[in-house]
TIMARMAR-730636 format. One record per residue (C-alpha): residue number from 1; x, y, z; residue in one letter. Coordinates in steps of 0.2 Angstrom, whole numbers. Layout:
<r n="NUM" x="X" y="Y" z="Z" res="A"/>
...
# end
This chain:
<r n="1" x="18" y="-99" z="-38" res="M"/>
<r n="2" x="8" y="-115" z="-39" res="S"/>
<r n="3" x="-11" y="-114" z="-34" res="S"/>
<r n="4" x="-27" y="-118" z="-41" res="S"/>
<r n="5" x="-29" y="-101" z="-51" res="A"/>
<r n="6" x="-43" y="-92" z="-59" res="T"/>
<r n="7" x="-40" y="-79" z="-72" res="I"/>
<r n="8" x="-44" y="-61" z="-69" res="V"/>
<r n="9" x="-45" y="-51" z="-86" res="T"/>
<r n="10" x="-52" y="-35" z="-93" res="D"/>
<r n="11" x="-53" y="-30" z="-111" res="R"/>
<r n="12" x="-36" y="-22" z="-112" res="D"/>
<r n="13" x="-24" y="-33" z="-103" res="A"/>
<r n="14" x="-17" y="-50" z="-102" res="P"/>
<r n="15" x="-23" y="-61" z="-89" res="A"/>
<r n="16" x="-17" y="-61" z="-71" res="E"/>
<r n="17" x="-17" y="-77" z="-60" res="E"/>
<r n="18" x="-27" y="-76" z="-46" res="D"/>
<r n="19" x="-20" y="-86" z="-31" res="V"/>
<r n="20" x="-22" y="-88" z="-12" res="R"/>
<r n="21" x="-8" y="-87" z="1" res="I"/>
<r n="22" x="-16" y="-93" z="16" res="G"/>
<r n="23" x="-30" y="-80" z="19" res="E"/>
<r n="24" x="-22" y="-68" z="7" res="V"/>
<r n="25" x="-29" y="-65" z="-11" res="A"/>
<r n="26" x="-16" y="-60" z="-23" res="A"/>
<r n="27" x="-14" y="-57" z="-42" res="W"/>
<r n="28" x="2" y="-64" z="-50" res="I"/>
<r n="29" x="9" y="-54" z="-65" res="L"/>
<r n="30" x="22" y="-64" z="-75" res="R"/>
<r n="31" x="34" y="-56" z="-88" res="P"/>
<r n="32" x="37" y="-67" z="-104" res="P"/>
<r n="33" x="56" y="-68" z="-100" res="E"/>
<r n="34" x="64" y="-74" z="-83" res="P"/>
<r n="35" x="60" y="-59" z="-71" res="P"/>
<r n="36" x="73" y="-47" z="-65" res="R"/>
<r n="37" x="65" y="-45" z="-48" res="T"/>
<r n="38" x="49" y="-49" z="-39" res="V"/>
<r n="39" x="38" y="-34" z="-33" res="V"/>
<r n="40" x="27" y="-36" z="-18" res="L"/>
<r n="41" x="12" y="-23" z="-19" res="M"/>
<r n="42" x="-2" y="-19" z="-7" res="A"/>
<r n="43" x="-14" y="-4" z="-5" res="H"/>
<r n="44" x="-16" y="8" z="9" res="G"/>
<r n="45" x="-29" y="10" z="23" res="F"/>
<r n="46" x="-45" y="0" z="20" res="S"/>
<r n="47" x="-41" y="0" z="1" res="M"/>
<r n="48" x="-41" y="-15" z="-11" res="T"/>
<r n="49" x="-30" y="-22" z="-26" res="R"/>
<r n="50" x="-44" y="-17" z="-37" res="H"/>
<r n="51" x="-43" y="2" z="-33" res="D"/>
<r n="52" x="-29" y="8" z="-46" res="G"/>
<r n="53" x="-15" y="-4" z="-42" res="L"/>
<r n="54" x="-15" y="-14" z="-58" res="L"/>
<r n="55" x="-8" y="0" z="-70" res="P"/>
<r n="56" x="7" y="0" z="-58" res="Y"/>
<r n="57" x="8" y="-18" z="-58" res="A"/>
<r n="58" x="7" y="-20" z="-77" res="R"/>
<r n="59" x="20" y="-7" z="-80" res="A"/>
<r n="60" x="32" y="-16" z="-69" res="L"/>
<r n="61" x="27" y="-32" z="-76" res="R"/>
<r n="62" x="30" y="-26" z="-95" res="D"/>
<r n="63" x="47" y="-20" z="-88" res="A"/>
<r n="64" x="52" y="-38" z="-84" res="G"/>
<r n="65" x="47" y="-39" z="-66" res="H"/>
<r n="66" x="36" y="-53" z="-58" res="L"/>
<r n="67" x="23" y="-43" z="-48" res="V"/>
<r n="68" x="12" y="-50" z="-33" res="V"/>
<r n="69" x="-3" y="-38" z="-29" res="V"/>
<r n="70" x="-12" y="-43" z="-14" res="F"/>
<r n="71" x="-26" y="-39" z="-1" res="D"/>
<r n="72" x="-23" y="-38" z="17" res="H"/>
<r n="73" x="-32" y="-50" z="27" res="R"/>
<r n="74" x="-50" y="-45" z="31" res="H"/>
<r n="75" x="-51" y="-33" z="17" res="L"/>
<r n="76" x="-56" y="-35" z="-2" res="G"/>
<r n="77" x="-55" y="-52" z="-9" res="D"/>
<r n="78" x="-44" y="-59" z="6" res="S"/>
<r n="79" x="-52" y="-70" z="18" res="G"/>
<r n="80" x="-52" y="-67" z="37" res="G"/>
<r n="81" x="-65" y="-64" z="50" res="E"/>
<r n="82" x="-72" y="-52" z="56" res="P"/>
<r n="83" x="-73" y="-42" z="40" res="R"/>
<r n="84" x="-65" y="-24" z="39" res="Q"/>
<r n="85" x="-54" y="-27" z="53" res="R"/>
<r n="86" x="-38" y="-17" z="53" res="F"/>
<r n="87" x="-23" y="-23" z="63" res="R"/>
<r n="88" x="-6" y="-16" z="57" res="A"/>
<r n="89" x="4" y="-31" z="65" res="A"/>
<r n="90" x="-7" y="-43" z="55" res="E"/>
<r n="91" x="-5" y="-34" z="39" res="Q"/>
<r n="92" x="14" y="-34" z="41" res="R"/>
<r n="93" x="13" y="-53" z="44" res="A"/>
<r n="94" x="4" y="-54" z="27" res="D"/>
<r n="95" x="19" y="-46" z="19" res="W"/>
<r n="96" x="30" y="-59" z="27" res="H"/>
<r n="97" x="19" y="-73" z="22" res="A"/>
<r n="98" x="19" y="-67" z="4" res="V"/>
<r n="99" x="38" y="-65" z="5" res="A"/>
<r n="100" x="40" y="-83" z="12" res="A"/>
<r n="101" x="29" y="-90" z="-2" res="R"/>
<r n="102" x="41" y="-81" z="-15" res="V"/>
<r n="103" x="56" y="-88" z="-7" res="R"/>
<r n="104" x="49" y="-105" z="-7" res="R"/>
<r n="105" x="41" y="-106" z="-25" res="E"/>
<r n="106" x="53" y="-93" z="-34" res="E"/>
<r n="107" x="70" y="-97" z="-27" res="P"/>
<r n="108" x="79" y="-88" z="-40" res="A"/>
<r n="109" x="70" y="-72" z="-34" res="L"/>
<r n="110" x="73" y="-76" z="-15" res="A"/>
<r n="111" x="86" y="-62" z="-15" res="G"/>
<r n="112" x="77" y="-50" z="-28" res="R"/>
<r n="113" x="63" y="-43" z="-18" res="I"/>
<r n="114" x="55" y="-26" z="-21" res="V"/>
<r n="115" x="42" y="-19" z="-9" res="L"/>
<r n="116" x="29" y="-7" z="-15" res="W"/>
<r n="117" x="17" y="2" z="-3" res="G"/>
<r n="118" x="5" y="16" z="-3" res="F"/>
<r n="119" x="0" y="27" z="12" res="S"/>
<r n="120" x="-2" y="16" z="27" res="F"/>
<r n="121" x="6" y="1" z="18" res="S"/>
<r n="122" x="20" y="14" z="13" res="G"/>
<r n="123" x="23" y="15" z="32" res="G"/>
<r n="124" x="23" y="-4" z="33" res="H"/>
<r n="125" x="36" y="-5" z="19" res="V"/>
<r n="126" x="48" y="7" z="29" res="V"/>
<r n="127" x="48" y="-5" z="42" res="R"/>
<r n="128" x="48" y="-21" z="31" res="L"/>
<r n="129" x="63" y="-15" z="21" res="A"/>
<r n="130" x="73" y="-17" z="37" res="R"/>
<r n="131" x="66" y="-34" z="42" res="E"/>
<r n="132" x="62" y="-44" z="27" res="L"/>
<r n="133" x="77" y="-55" z="20" res="P"/>
<r n="134" x="81" y="-52" z="2" res="G"/>
<r n="135" x="74" y="-35" z="-1" res="V"/>
<r n="136" x="85" y="-25" z="-14" res="V"/>
<r n="137" x="74" y="-10" z="-16" res="A"/>
<r n="138" x="58" y="-1" z="-10" res="S"/>
<r n="139" x="46" y="10" z="-17" res="M"/>
<r n="140" x="34" y="20" z="-6" res="V"/>
<r n="141" x="20" y="32" z="-14" res="L"/>
<r n="142" x="12" y="46" z="-2" res="C"/>
<r n="143" x="18" y="36" z="12" res="P"/>
<r n="144" x="10" y="37" z="30" res="F"/>
<r n="145" x="25" y="39" z="41" res="V"/>
<r n="146" x="20" y="51" z="53" res="D"/>
<r n="147" x="4" y="48" z="64" res="G"/>
<r n="148" x="7" y="62" z="76" res="F"/>
<r n="149" x="6" y="74" z="62" res="A"/>
<r n="150" x="-11" y="66" z="56" res="R"/>
<r n="151" x="-18" y="67" z="74" res="V"/>
<r n="152" x="-13" y="86" z="74" res="L"/>
<r n="153" x="-23" y="89" z="57" res="S"/>
<r n="154" x="-38" y="79" z="64" res="T"/>
<r n="155" x="-52" y="90" z="72" res="P"/>
<r n="156" x="-52" y="87" z="91" res="L"/>
<r n="157" x="-70" y="83" z="91" res="S"/>
<r n="158" x="-67" y="69" z="78" res="T"/>
<r n="159" x="-52" y="62" z="88" res="S"/>
<r n="160" x="-63" y="62" z="105" res="A"/>
<r n="161" x="-76" y="52" z="95" res="W"/>
<r n="162" x="-65" y="40" z="88" res="I"/>
<r n="163" x="-54" y="35" z="104" res="L"/>
<r n="164" x="-68" y="26" z="113" res="P"/>
<r n="165" x="-73" y="17" z="98" res="Q"/>
<r n="166" x="-55" y="11" z="96" res="A"/>
<r n="167" x="-53" y="6" z="114" res="L"/>
<r n="168" x="-68" y="-5" z="112" res="A"/>
<r n="169" x="-62" y="-13" z="97" res="D"/>
<r n="170" x="-46" y="-17" z="104" res="L"/>
<r n="171" x="-55" y="-24" z="119" res="G"/>
<r n="172" x="-63" y="-37" z="109" res="G"/>
<r n="173" x="-79" y="-29" z="104" res="R"/>
<r n="174" x="-77" y="-28" z="85" res="H"/>
<r n="175" x="-86" y="-13" z="77" res="R"/>
<r n="176" x="-83" y="-3" z="62" res="T"/>
<r n="177" x="-84" y="16" z="59" res="I"/>
<r n="178" x="-85" y="25" z="41" res="P"/>
<r n="179" x="-68" y="25" z="33" res="V"/>
<r n="180" x="-72" y="43" z="26" res="T"/>
<r n="181" x="-85" y="57" z="24" res="G"/>
<r n="182" x="-86" y="75" z="21" res="P"/>
<r n="183" x="-77" y="87" z="33" res="P"/>
<r n="184" x="-85" y="87" z="50" res="G"/>
<r n="185" x="-93" y="71" z="48" res="A"/>
<r n="186" x="-89" y="56" z="59" res="R"/>
<r n="187" x="-76" y="45" z="50" res="G"/>
<r n="188" x="-58" y="40" z="50" res="A"/>
<r n="189" x="-53" y="51" z="36" res="M"/>
<r n="190" x="-63" y="66" z="33" res="T"/>
<r n="191" x="-51" y="80" z="28" res="L"/>
<r n="192" x="-56" y="90" z="12" res="P"/>
<r n="193" x="-55" y="79" z="-4" res="G"/>
<r n="194" x="-53" y="62" z="5" res="E"/>
<r n="195" x="-71" y="56" z="3" res="Q"/>
<r n="196" x="-70" y="60" z="-15" res="E"/>
<r n="197" x="-53" y="53" z="-17" res="G"/>
<r n="198" x="-59" y="35" z="-10" res="F"/>
<r n="199" x="-73" y="35" z="-21" res="A"/>
<r n="200" x="-64" y="40" z="-37" res="A"/>
<r n="201" x="-50" y="26" z="-34" res="A"/>
<r n="202" x="-63" y="13" z="-31" res="A"/>
<r n="203" x="-73" y="19" z="-46" res="A"/>
<r n="204" x="-57" y="17" z="-57" res="A"/>
<r n="205" x="-59" y="-2" z="-57" res="S"/>
<r n="206" x="-66" y="-8" z="-74" res="P"/>
<r n="207" x="-73" y="-23" z="-65" res="A"/>
<r n="208" x="-79" y="-15" z="-49" res="G"/>
<r n="209" x="-71" y="-14" z="-33" res="S"/>
<r n="210" x="-76" y="-23" z="-16" res="P"/>
<r n="211" x="-70" y="-8" z="-6" res="W"/>
<r n="212" x="-82" y="-4" z="8" res="Q"/>
<r n="213" x="-83" y="13" z="18" res="D"/>
<r n="214" x="-81" y="4" z="34" res="A"/>
<r n="215" x="-66" y="-1" z="45" res="I"/>
<r n="216" x="-62" y="-6" z="63" res="S"/>
<r n="217" x="-55" y="9" z="73" res="P"/>
<r n="218" x="-42" y="0" z="84" res="G"/>
<r n="219" x="-27" y="8" z="77" res="V"/>
<r n="220" x="-32" y="25" z="81" res="F"/>
<r n="221" x="-29" y="21" z="100" res="A"/>
<r n="222" x="-11" y="22" z="96" res="S"/>
<r n="223" x="-10" y="30" z="79" res="V"/>
<r n="224" x="0" y="46" z="86" res="A"/>
<r n="225" x="14" y="34" z="90" res="F"/>
<r n="226" x="15" y="27" z="72" res="H"/>
<r n="227" x="30" y="36" z="65" res="R"/>
<r n="228" x="41" y="25" z="53" res="P"/>
<r n="229" x="50" y="41" z="48" res="V"/>
<r n="230" x="60" y="39" z="64" res="R"/>
<r n="231" x="69" y="24" z="57" res="H"/>
<r n="232" x="73" y="31" z="40" res="A"/>
<r n="233" x="92" y="31" z="43" res="A"/>
<r n="234" x="91" y="12" z="46" res="R"/>
<r n="235" x="85" y="8" z="28" res="I"/>
<r n="236" x="101" y="3" z="19" res="T"/>
<r n="237" x="94" y="-2" z="2" res="T"/>
<r n="238" x="88" y="10" z="-11" res="P"/>
<r n="239" x="72" y="18" z="-7" res="L"/>
<r n="240" x="60" y="27" z="-20" res="W"/>
<r n="241" x="48" y="41" z="-11" res="V"/>
<r n="242" x="34" y="48" z="-21" res="G"/>
<r n="243" x="26" y="63" z="-14" res="L"/>
<r n="244" x="9" y="72" z="-20" res="G"/>
<r n="245" x="12" y="91" z="-18" res="E"/>
<r n="246" x="-7" y="94" z="-15" res="R"/>
<r n="247" x="-8" y="79" z="-3" res="D"/>
<r n="248" x="-16" y="83" z="13" res="V"/>
<r n="249" x="-19" y="66" z="19" res="S"/>
<r n="250" x="-1" y="62" z="25" res="V"/>
<r n="251" x="13" y="74" z="32" res="S"/>
<r n="252" x="23" y="79" z="16" res="N"/>
<r n="253" x="36" y="86" z="29" res="A"/>
<r n="254" x="38" y="69" z="35" res="A"/>
<r n="255" x="39" y="61" z="18" res="V"/>
<r n="256" x="53" y="73" z="13" res="R"/>
<r n="257" x="62" y="69" z="29" res="E"/>
<r n="258" x="61" y="50" z="25" res="L"/>
<r n="259" x="69" y="52" z="8" res="A"/>
<r n="260" x="82" y="64" z="16" res="R"/>
<r n="261" x="87" y="53" z="30" res="K"/>
<r n="262" x="87" y="36" z="21" res="A"/>
<r n="263" x="105" y="34" z="15" res="P"/>
<r n="264" x="99" y="28" z="-2" res="R"/>
<r n="265" x="83" y="37" z="-3" res="G"/>
<r n="266" x="77" y="48" z="-17" res="E"/>
<r n="267" x="63" y="60" z="-18" res="L"/>
<r n="268" x="51" y="62" z="-33" res="H"/>
<r n="269" x="37" y="75" z="-32" res="T"/>
<r n="270" x="21" y="76" z="-43" res="Y"/>
<r n="271" x="6" y="89" z="-44" res="D"/>
<r n="272" x="-6" y="77" z="-37" res="A"/>
<r n="273" x="-16" y="74" z="-21" res="D"/>
<r n="274" x="-16" y="58" z="-10" res="H"/>
<r n="275" x="-28" y="49" z="-22" res="F"/>
<r n="276" x="-26" y="55" z="-39" res="E"/>
<r n="277" x="-12" y="43" z="-44" res="P"/>
<r n="278" x="-26" y="29" z="-44" res="F"/>
<r n="279" x="-39" y="38" z="-56" res="Y"/>
<r n="280" x="-28" y="50" z="-65" res="D"/>
<r n="281" x="-20" y="40" z="-81" res="P"/>
<r n="282" x="-8" y="54" z="-84" res="E"/>
<r n="283" x="-2" y="54" z="-66" res="I"/>
<r n="284" x="-1" y="36" z="-64" res="A"/>
<r n="285" x="9" y="35" z="-81" res="G"/>
<r n="286" x="21" y="48" z="-75" res="T"/>
<r n="287" x="24" y="39" z="-58" res="I"/>
<r n="288" x="24" y="21" z="-66" res="S"/>
<r n="289" x="38" y="27" z="-79" res="A"/>
<r n="290" x="48" y="34" z="-64" res="D"/>
<r n="291" x="47" y="18" z="-54" res="Q"/>
<r n="292" x="52" y="8" z="-69" res="V"/>
<r n="293" x="67" y="19" z="-72" res="A"/>
<r n="294" x="72" y="18" z="-53" res="F"/>
<r n="295" x="72" y="-2" z="-54" res="L"/>
<r n="296" x="82" y="-1" z="-70" res="E"/>
<r n="297" x="95" y="9" z="-60" res="R"/>
<r n="298" x="96" y="1" z="-43" res="V"/>
<r n="299" x="91" y="-18" z="-48" res="A"/>
<r n="300" x="98" y="-22" z="-65" res="P"/>
<r n="301" x="96" y="-39" z="-70" res="E"/>
<r n="302" x="106" y="-52" z="-59" res="G"/>
# end
């Protein structure tokens, strides 16, 4: 992909190209040989490309895949004002923009696209797997595919506090609320372990993370209706689904249902919570190896 690229490095890894795709900041990881596929990868709710994604991207790059790791607009290194704004439709538009750039500048890979998403971006991938042209496979880790289940697990007092904030945000009065906090605090994700999980994932970046504990709350006005699991049967390409057996942040019943109902879905379970895949090297290594093996089977060299 052409751009004026700066180089992002750490002591243990080869350089990644740092490019801009409109407002979107992305790292491009290129294998030494012609790539087998191109993997598009983005993080979950409020998180950035610095927060534990590179080990997965590098494992896939080392297995012969070109990987594009990007921040959604308004977050991390990407542009867009106001900062820390969250709009699901805008984020899906970012995926479309990155895929369009790939099709334009890497035409040999236009029909060899793999989608990789975690948590909320895993929910995006479930939808995009049916929308984006050229997708040959998708991988979702701890995907957020049942917002109604999340509402039921959230204390009523928290939901009652968030809803007016969400409606004001959607009404054009931009504001932010804390992403997380201890149980009982006012924030978007305050179930046991979530505050520690966000902090550990952000701290795992050797170069530091731009993650901020602030997010616009508009999505919470309709989060109960966010249920990508309902469309699992319409995903006709191979779908790798990763589930953390100790994950309390997403509905594991819905994750299992996603894998079961997708015609070519396969479920992989791990002794992990929602965030450990991004700061526990052993868990990350196991998941990465499973994802590489999945692509070896479903997306062999074209």
